[in-house]
KOLVEX-286878 format. One line per 8 residues: for each residue x, y, z of N, C-alpha, C. Coordinates in nm, 4 decimals. Layout:
% KOLVEX-286878
X:Y:Z:X:Y:Z:X:Y:Z  ...
//
This chain:
% KOLVEX-286878
1.0347:0.5497:-0.2227:0.8989:0.5391:-0.1742:0.8557:0.3934:-0.1816  0.8031:0.3401:-0.0729:0.7550:0.2033:-0.0702:0.6068:0.1970:-0.1008  0.5604:0.0783:-0.1302:0.4186:0.0580:-0.1596:0.3359:0.0461:-0.0318  0.4033:0.0196:0.0798:0.3344:0.0068:0.2081:0.4166:0.0787:0.3141  0.3696:0.0775:0.4376:0.4445:0.1447:0.5437:0.4526:0.0560:0.6670  0.5228:0.1054:0.7681:0.5464:0.0246:0.8884:0.4165:-0.0076:0.9626  0.3150:0.0746:0.9470:0.1866:0.0457:1.0113:0.1247:-0.0791:0.9486  0.1291:-0.0881:0.8140:0.0743:-0.2051:0.7443:0.1436:-0.3331:0.7901
0.2758:-0.3291:0.7946:0.3529:-0.4473:0.8338:0.3351:-0.4752:0.9829  0.3400:-0.3713:1.0638:0.3244:-0.3868:1.2076:0.1919:-0.4496:1.2454  0.0854:-0.4145:1.1737:-0.0464:-0.4731:1.2008:-0.0442:-0.6237:1.1751  0.0213:-0.6662:1.0671:0.0288:-0.8087:1.0366:0.1115:-0.8842:1.1413  0.2091:-0.8154:1.1979:0.2949:-0.8770:1.2994:0.2357:-0.8673:1.4400  0.1312:-0.7872:1.4564:0.0703:-0.7685:1.5873:0.1539:-0.6790:1.6785  0.2277:-0.5849:1.6196:0.3123:-0.4952:1.6984:0.2334:-0.3731:1.7445  0.2570:-0.3310:1.8678:0.1983:-0.2057:1.9138:0.2894:-0.0904:1.8695
0.2502:0.0339:1.8979:0.3281:0.1500:1.8528:0.4715:0.1470:1.9026  0.4915:0.1135:2.0286:0.6269:0.1112:2.0856:0.7125:0.0047:2.0172  0.6574:-0.1128:1.9960:0.7309:-0.2197:1.9286:0.7623:-0.1823:1.7842  0.6654:-0.1175:1.7180:0.6857:-0.0759:1.5791:0.7971:0.0278:1.5697  0.8008:0.1210:1.6648:0.9068:0.2226:1.6656:1.0420:0.1590:1.6939  1.0454:0.0604:1.7830:1.1697:-0.0074:1.8152:1.2235:-0.0838:1.6937  1.1346:-0.1371:1.6130:1.1736:-0.2161:1.4961:1.1722:-0.1338:1.3673  1.1643:-0.0022:1.3767:1.1456:0.0850:1.2595:1.2503:0.0639:1.1511
1.3765:0.0550:1.1885:1.4833:0.0396:1.0895:1.4704:-0.0927:1.0154  1.4439:-0.1988:1.0900:1.4291:-0.3315:1.0288:1.3052:-0.3348:0.9389  1.1947:-0.2759:0.9849:1.0725:-0.2729:0.9037:1.0944:-0.1946:0.7749  1.1620:-0.0797:0.7847:1.1891:0.0021:0.6656:1.2737:-0.0750:0.5650  1.3710:-0.1498:0.6132:1.4550:-0.2307:0.5248:1.3739:-0.3365:0.4518  1.2847:-0.4031:0.5230:1.2020:-0.5072:0.4612:1.1005:-0.4471:0.3641  1.0508:-0.3292:0.3938:0.9585:-0.2619:0.3022:1.0316:-0.2241:0.1734  1.1549:-0.1748:0.1851:1.2343:-0.1443:0.0645:1.2568:-0.2701:-0.0184
1.2921:-0.3801:0.0472:1.3156:-0.5066:-0.0234:1.1874:-0.5547:-0.0920  1.0752:-0.5431:-0.0238:0.9473:-0.5849:-0.0820:0.9127:-0.4986:-0.2036  0.9373:-0.3685:-0.1939:0.9088:-0.2774:-0.3053:0.9965:-0.3097:-0.4255  1.1210:-0.3464:-0.4006:1.2111:-0.3857:-0.5096:1.1609:-0.5135:-0.5756  1.1180:-0.6112:-0.4956:1.0635:-0.7353:-0.5519:0.9426:-0.7074:-0.6408  0.8567:-0.6152:-0.5984:0.7389:-0.5803:-0.6773:0.7808:-0.5196:-0.8104  0.8715:-0.4226:-0.8063:0.9179:-0.3600:-0.9304:0.9860:-0.4610:-1.0226  1.0655:-0.5527:-0.9665:1.1337:-0.6539:-1.0477:1.0345:-0.7458:-1.1171
0.9277:-0.7793:-1.0481:0.8262:-0.8671:-1.1083:0.7590:-0.7976:-1.2268  0.7289:-0.6696:-1.2129:0.6700:-0.5952:-1.3244:0.7692:-0.5848:-1.4404  0.8959:-0.5625:-1.4105:0.9986:-0.5572:-1.5151:1.0085:-0.6904:-1.5885  0.9987:-0.8006:-1.5153:1.0071:-0.9333:-1.5742:0.9003:-0.9518:-1.6820  0.7816:-0.8969:-1.6586:0.6731:-0.9076:-1.7557:0.6738:-0.7927:-1.8577  0.7793:-0.7105:-1.8565:0.7919:-0.6026:-1.9537:0.6974:-0.4869:-1.9295  0.6526:-0.4710:-1.8073:0.5586:-0.3642:-1.7737:0.6315:-0.2517:-1.7007  0.5743:-0.1340:-1.7089:0.6266:-0.0200:-1.6352:0.6105:-0.0473:-1.4862
0.7131:-0.0176:-1.4088:0.7042:-0.0415:-1.2644:0.6039:0.0548:-1.2037  0.5176:0.0045:-1.1174:0.4171:0.0911:-1.0556:0.4773:0.2069:-0.9766  0.5978:0.1879:-0.9210:0.6578:0.2950:-0.8403:0.6860:0.4192:-0.9225  0.7028:0.4028:-1.0544:0.7288:0.5199:-1.1386:0.6035:0.6049:-1.1576  0.4869:0.5470:-1.1311:0.3616:0.6204:-1.1495:0.2855:0.6412:-1.0185  0.3433:0.5963:-0.9078:0.2747:0.6052:-0.7795:0.2715:0.7493:-0.7303  0.1524:0.7957:-0.7003:0.1324:0.9304:-0.6477:0.0609:0.9157:-0.5145  0.1115:0.9841:-0.4122:0.0438:0.9776:-0.2835:0.0560:1.1089:-0.2092
-0.0392:1.1294:-0.1192:-0.0421:1.2468:-0.0335:-0.1233:1.2097:0.0894  -0.1600:1.3078:0.1693:-0.2381:1.2806:0.2900:-0.3651:1.3650:0.2924  -0.4640:1.3161:0.3649:-0.5886:1.3901:0.3811:-0.5647:1.5164:0.4629  -0.6230:1.6258:0.4180:-0.6198:1.7517:0.4921:-0.7605:1.7748:0.5458  -0.7950:1.7016:0.6486:-0.9293:1.7031:0.7045:-0.9909:1.5654:0.6947  -1.0800:1.5358:0.7843:-1.1466:1.4056:0.7862:-1.2395:1.3912:0.6656  -1.2629:1.2671:0.6261:-1.3529:1.2355:0.5156:-1.4560:1.1356:0.5669  -1.5827:1.1621:0.5399:-1.6912:1.0738:0.5833:-1.7317:0.9796:0.4711
-1.7891:0.8664:0.5089:-1.8421:0.7729:0.4104:-1.9407:0.8460:0.3202  -1.9334:0.8207:0.1899:-2.0224:0.8849:0.0943:-1.9792:1.0234:0.0520  -1.8626:1.0690:0.0973:-1.8142:1.2036:0.0623:-1.8027:1.2195:-0.0889  -1.8296:1.3413:-0.1376:-1.8170:1.3699:-0.2807:-1.6961:1.4582:-0.3092  -1.6294:1.5045:-0.2043:-1.5067:1.5840:-0.2184:-1.4052:1.5354:-0.1151  -1.2806:1.5234:-0.1588:-1.1704:1.4853:-0.0703:-1.0659:1.5947:-0.0790  -1.0277:1.6515:0.0359:-0.9260:1.7557:0.0403:-0.7932:1.6955:0.0820  -0.6906:1.7173:-0.0025:-0.5567:1.6671:0.0237:-0.4658:1.7805:0.0689
-0.3557:1.7472:0.1311:-0.2559:1.8462:0.1691:-0.1993:1.9130:0.0443  -0.1754:1.8329:-0.0615:-0.1256:1.8848:-0.1894:-0.1694:1.7900:-0.3003  -0.2633:1.8321:-0.3816:-0.3166:1.7476:-0.4890:-0.2508:1.7754:-0.6235  -0.1455:1.8553:-0.6262:-0.0857:1.8971:-0.7536:-0.0385:1.7812:-0.8405  0.0051:1.6705:-0.7817:0.0548:1.5594:-0.8615:-0.0540:1.4578:-0.8971  -0.1746:1.4771:-0.8464:-0.2856:1.3873:-0.8792:-0.3451:1.4255:-1.0144  -0.3977:1.3258:-1.0855:-0.4612:1.3476:-1.2152:-0.5919:1.4248:-1.1985  -0.6420:1.4779:-1.3101:-0.7698:1.5499:-1.3092:-0.8861:1.4580:-1.2753
-0.8739:1.3315:-1.3095:-0.9742:1.2312:-1.2737:-0.9019:1.0982:-1.2621  -0.9598:1.0068:-1.1872:-0.8943:0.8778:-1.1731:-0.9505:0.7951:-1.0613  -0.8722:0.6945:-1.0229:-0.9087:0.6041:-0.9150:-0.7993:0.6083:-0.8103  -0.8382:0.5833:-0.6854:-0.7398:0.5874:-0.5789:-0.7813:0.5042:-0.4603  -0.7069:0.5236:-0.3527:-0.7214:0.4429:-0.2334:-0.6939:0.5287:-0.1106  -0.7841:0.5227:-0.0131:-0.7614:0.5863:0.1170:-0.7563:0.4740:0.2191  -0.6372:0.4413:0.2635:-0.6206:0.3416:0.3695:-0.7009:0.2147:0.3421  -0.6944:0.1635:0.2178:-0.7638:0.0403:0.1821:-0.9038:0.0582:0.1281
-0.9530:0.1798:0.1231:-1.0874:0.2109:0.0743:-1.0747:0.2698:-0.0663  -1.1136:0.1931:-0.1674:-1.1002:0.2377:-0.3064:-1.2088:0.3375:-0.3425  -1.1716:0.4378:-0.4221:-1.2665:0.5406:-0.4643:-1.2273:0.5916:-0.6022  -1.3162:0.6705:-0.6624:-1.2895:0.7338:-0.7918:-1.3263:0.8816:-0.7810  -1.2672:0.9650:-0.8682:-1.3039:1.1062:-0.8726:-1.3064:1.1517:-1.0177  -1.3856:1.2536:-1.0440:-1.4035:1.2996:-1.1820:-1.3501:1.4398:-1.2065  -1.3020:1.5086:-1.1030:-1.2483:1.6429:-1.1211:-1.1516:1.6794:-1.0103  -1.0808:1.7906:-1.0325:-0.9853:1.8387:-0.9333:-0.9900:1.9904:-0.9319
-0.9917:2.0487:-0.8135:-0.9910:2.1930:-0.7967:-0.8969:2.2253:-0.6820  -0.7856:2.2879:-0.7127:-0.6835:2.3196:-0.6130:-0.6397:2.1905:-0.5447  -0.6619:2.1773:-0.4158:-0.6242:2.0560:-0.3432:-0.7417:1.9632:-0.3166  -0.8530:1.9856:-0.3877:-0.9727:1.9038:-0.3715:-0.9906:1.8087:-0.4896  -1.0191:1.6821:-0.4587:-1.0637:1.5875:-0.5595:-1.2161:1.5929:-0.5532  -1.2806:1.6179:-0.6671:-1.4252:1.6389:-0.6695:-1.4948:1.5280:-0.7482  -1.6262:1.5206:-0.7325:-1.7032:1.4162:-0.7999:-1.6646:1.2782:-0.7496  -1.6314:1.2709:-0.6221:-1.5837:1.1465:-0.5617:-1.6989:1.0484:-0.5423
-1.6711:0.9219:-0.5734:-1.7659:0.8134:-0.5468:-1.6895:0.6967:-0.4858  -1.7572:0.6199:-0.4042:-1.6992:0.4959:-0.3533:-1.6391:0.5009:-0.2146  -1.6364:0.6164:-0.1486:-1.5819:0.6208:-0.0125:-1.6816:0.5503:0.0790  -1.6393:0.4381:0.1379:-1.7346:0.3555:0.2123:-1.7239:0.3652:0.3642  -1.6138:0.4226:0.4138:-1.5981:0.4381:0.5594:-1.5379:0.5754:0.5897  -1.5475:0.6170:0.7143:-1.4885:0.7446:0.7569:-1.3369:0.7322:0.7678  -1.2662:0.8433:0.7374:-1.1203:0.8464:0.7449:-1.0765:0.9730:0.8184  -0.9726:0.9602:0.9000:-0.9213:1.0721:0.9776:-0.8233:1.1560:0.8966
-0.8059:1.2802:0.9361:-0.7080:1.3671:0.8715:-0.5685:1.3065:0.8842  -0.4850:1.3281:0.7844:-0.3479:1.2789:0.7862:-0.3291:1.1393:0.7309  -0.4381:1.0706:0.6952:-0.4287:0.9354:0.6410:-0.3751:0.9411:0.4983  -0.2963:0.8410:0.4597:-0.2365:0.8347:0.3264:-0.3419:0.8115:0.2187  -0.3315:0.8876:0.1094:-0.4179:0.8719:-0.0078:-0.3268:0.8427:-0.1258  -0.3570:0.7374:-0.2010:-0.2764:0.6997:-0.3164:-0.3614:0.7011:-0.4422  -0.3011:0.7464:-0.5516:-0.3689:0.7417:-0.6813:-0.3304:0.6132:-0.7513  -0.4259:0.5554:-0.8203:-0.3976:0.4377:-0.9015:-0.4916:0.3236:-0.8709
-0.5294:0.2553:-0.9772:-0.6214:0.1420:-0.9665:-0.5612:0.0299:-0.8822  -0.4287:0.0162:-0.8867:-0.3628:-0.0943:-0.8181:-0.3096:-0.0571:-0.6804  -0.3286:0.0658:-0.6356:-0.2667:0.1137:-0.5121:-0.2972:0.0241:-0.3928  -0.4234:-0.0089:-0.3725:-0.4612:-0.0895:-0.2560:-0.4028:-0.2303:-0.2655  -0.4118:-0.2907:-0.3823:-0.3620:-0.4269:-0.4005:-0.2105:-0.4305:-0.3796  -0.1394:-0.3333:-0.4359:0.0057:-0.3282:-0.4178:0.0430:-0.3074:-0.2712  -0.0367:-0.2300:-0.2001:-0.0105:-0.2069:-0.0580:-0.0224:-0.3374:0.0201  -0.1243:-0.4170:-0.0097:-0.1429:-0.5450:0.0578:-0.0315:-0.6433:0.0226
0.0052:-0.6482:-0.1049:0.1132:-0.7374:-0.1485:0.2446:-0.6979:-0.0821  0.2747:-0.5703:-0.0814:0.3971:-0.5211:-0.0187:0.4005:-0.5575:0.1292  0.2907:-0.5355:0.1990:0.2861:-0.5656:0.3422:0.3046:-0.7143:0.3683  0.2462:-0.7993:0.2833:0.2641:-0.9436:0.2997:0.4099:-0.9834:0.2773  0.4720:-0.9328:0.1718:0.6123:-0.9670:0.1434:0.7029:-0.9152:0.2547  0.6851:-0.7899:0.2958:0.7696:-0.7318:0.4007:0.7526:-0.8077:0.5323  0.6304:-0.8476:0.5640:0.6060:-0.9247:0.6855:0.6742:-1.0608:0.6766  0.6641:-1.1249:0.5609:0.7304:-1.2542:0.5421:0.8814:-1.2397:0.5586
0.9392:-1.1357:0.5008:1.0836:-1.1123:0.5154:1.1212:-1.0932:0.6619  1.0414:-1.0158:0.7340:1.0659:-0.9913:0.8764:1.0611:-1.1229:0.9545  0.9559:-1.2019:0.9306:0.9409:-1.3283:1.0022:1.0529:-1.4260:0.9664  1.0931:-1.4282:0.8397:1.2035:-1.5155:0.7984:1.3317:-1.4769:0.8710  1.3589:-1.3481:0.8791:1.4787:-1.3024:0.9502:1.4729:-1.3366:1.0981  1.3571:-1.3174:1.1592:1.3425:-1.3438:1.3027:1.3467:-1.4929:1.3354  1.3005:-1.5765:1.2436:1.2937:-1.7197:1.2732:1.4186:-1.7952:1.2305  1.5175:-1.7274:1.1766:1.6394:-1.7934:1.1302:1.7047:-1.8750:1.2413
1.7064:-1.8214:1.3617:1.7731:-1.8882:1.4718:1.6761:-1.9436:1.5758  1.5503:-1.9541:1.5378:1.4494:-2.0041:1.6301:1.3723:-2.1176:1.5638  1.3183:-2.2047:1.6439:1.2331:-2.3117:1.5911:1.0912:-2.2835:1.6393  1.0110:-2.2273:1.5510:0.8717:-2.1984:1.5848:0.7887:-2.1944:1.4571  0.6644:-2.1556:1.4688:0.5741:-2.1545:1.3538:0.5870:-2.0308:1.2662  0.6725:-1.9335:1.3032:0.6863:-1.8129:1.2224:0.7369:-1.8433:1.0818  0.8201:-1.9454:1.0679:0.8693:-1.9833:0.9356:0.7562:-2.0290:0.8453  0.6619:-2.1060:0.9011:0.5460:-2.1506:0.8243:0.4563:-2.0332:0.7871
0.4349:-1.9447:0.8817:0.3519:-1.8261:0.8564:0.4162:-1.7384:0.7497  0.5483:-1.7238:0.7572:0.6197:-1.6430:0.6580:0.6031:-1.7023:0.5184  0.6133:-1.8333:0.5092:0.5981:-1.8997:0.3796:0.4597:-1.8801:0.3208  0.3580:-1.8901:0.4061:0.2205:-1.8715:0.3595:0.1970:-1.7276:0.3135  0.2481:-1.6312:0.3883:0.2334:-1.4904:0.3482:0.3054:-1.4636:0.2163  0.4275:-1.5143:0.2049:0.5049:-1.4931:0.0822:0.4342:-1.5565:-0.0375  0.3849:-1.6780:-0.0208:0.3175:-1.7466:-0.1313:0.1937:-1.6688:-0.1763  0.1149:-1.6227:-0.0802:-0.0044:-1.5438:-0.1145:0.0341:-1.4161:-0.1881
0.1357:-1.3473:-0.1390:0.1776:-1.2212:-0.1998:0.2332:-1.2424:-0.3406  0.3184:-1.3406:-0.3559:0.3807:-1.3655:-0.4867:0.2765:-1.4088:-0.5892  0.1800:-1.4905:-0.5479:0.0733:-1.5312:-0.6397:-0.0050:-1.4082:-0.6883  -0.0449:-1.3210:-0.5969:-0.1162:-1.1991:-0.6343:-0.0316:-1.1056:-0.7185  0.0944:-1.0943:-0.6837:0.1854:-1.0061:-0.7583:0.2055:-1.0547:-0.9008  0.2286:-1.1828:-0.9183:0.2495:-1.2362:-1.0546:0.1252:-1.2161:-1.1400  0.0115:-1.2394:-1.0816:-0.1131:-1.2186:-1.1562:-0.1287:-1.0718:-1.1948  -0.1029:-0.9830:-1.1000:-0.1140:-0.8406:-1.1246:-0.0138:-0.7936:-1.2301
0.1101:-0.8361:-1.2173:0.2146:-0.7949:-1.3117:0.1877:-0.8522:-1.4515  0.1405:-0.9750:-1.4582:0.1140:-1.0378:-1.5863:-0.0068:-0.9771:-1.6569  -0.1157:-0.9609:-1.5829:-0.2392:-0.9084:-1.6427:-0.2390:-0.7561:-1.6547  -0.1633:-0.6891:-1.5675:-0.1587:-0.5429:-1.5713:-0.2825:-0.4763:-1.5158  -0.3634:-0.5520:-1.4429:-0.4875:-0.4985:-1.3869:-0.5217:-0.5760:-1.2603  -0.6034:-0.5164:-1.1771:-0.6459:-0.5850:-1.0555:-0.7661:-0.6729:-1.0797  -0.8268:-0.6631:-1.1944:-0.9477:-0.7414:-1.2245:-0.9111:-0.8689:-1.2951
//
């Protein structure tokens, strides 16, 4: 399981659906590599790798801004209370009933059914870091035999991601 997906990376690359599908194998490889880099950084600081505690599922029905209940396809692996992320929108919940997370606060925008929901305070930050690293890897591979600005863009993305990752792994928190 990766911390991000091909949609996250494809958006950074400006790929449309057809281009993303054509590059699916390459994107998946870079996402795996980025996820390994993230886990290695946490190991370096003696911390538990986030992938061992990452829980995710999908929305079973749309969710509106300000919602107090979120229905998942399967909430069995989610905690009774906690913090999470819906497509970059951080939220908290105080209870769980069957496949519903209840006592929800913090949902700031509407979300469509089928969108990924992740548990964990760091879920959103890790998703952004993963997407930056995977995008940098993709651009580095593509620019190996070309002379253009993609190499510079890849370096900037990698530097931003690694700086955030080291801070996160060292401090153990997003704050």
